[in-house]
C-alpha positions in Angstrom: -26.3 -8.3 0.2 -26.2 -11.2 -2.3 -23.7 -10.7 -5.3 -26.1 -11.0 -7.8 -28.6 -9.0 -6.1 -25.6 -6.1 -5.0 -24.7 -6.3 -9.0 -28.3 -6.1 -10.6 -29.0 -2.8 -8.3 -25.3 -1.9 -9.3 -25.6 -1.9 -13.1 -29.7 -0.7 -12.5 -27.8 2.5 -11.4 -25.5 2.6 -13.8 -28.6 2.4 -16.2 -30.1 5.6 -14.7 -26.9 7.1 -14.9 -26.9 6.9 -18.8 -29.9 8.2 -19.5 -29.5 11.0 -18.0 -28.9 14.1 -18.6 -24.8 13.6 -17.7 -24.8 10.6 -19.8 -23.0 7.7 -17.6 -21.9 7.1 -14.6 -19.4 7.5 -11.9 -18.5 5.3 -9.2 -18.2 7.2 -6.3 -21.7 7.6 -6.8 -22.9 4.4 -6.9 -20.6 3.5 -4.1 -22.3 6.0 -1.7 -25.4 5.5 -2.7 -25.0 1.4 -1.9 -23.1 2.6 1.3 -26.2 5.0 2.5 -29.0 2.1 1.5 -27.1 -1.3 2.5 -24.0 -0.1 4.8 -20.4 0.8 4.4 -19.1 -3.4 4.3 -21.9 -3.5 0.7 -20.3 -0.6 -0.9 -16.8 -1.4 -0.5 -18.8 -4.7 -2.4 -19.7 -2.8 -5.1 -16.7 -0.4 -5.4 -14.4 -3.9 -5.6 -17.3 -5.0 -8.3 -17.2 -1.4 -10.8 -14.0 -1.8 -11.1 -13.2 -5.5 -12.3 -16.1 -4.9 -14.2 -15.0 -1.5 -16.2 -10.8 -3.2 -15.7 -9.7 0.1 -17.8 -10.4 2.3 -15.4 -7.2 3.8 -13.6 -7.6 6.9 -11.4 -4.2 7.8 -12.3 -5.0 9.0 -16.0 -5.5 12.2 -16.1 -8.9 12.1 -18.0 -10.3 9.9 -14.7 -8.9 12.0 -12.6 -11.5 14.4 -10.1 -11.9 17.9 -11.6 
């Protein structure tokens, strides 16, 4: 999958999340959806993109840890 198509799909899923009752998105959900549709390699690229897109994301921070 071309990177521009991948980023378009990631942002589409992010927007869906923002419009949902949750009013946000979760990287794990996005990566799971991408992996299910396009395979593990593309899912890995999606995760790397999201981590670069949200540079302040730090999974060790208390507010970012899974509950």
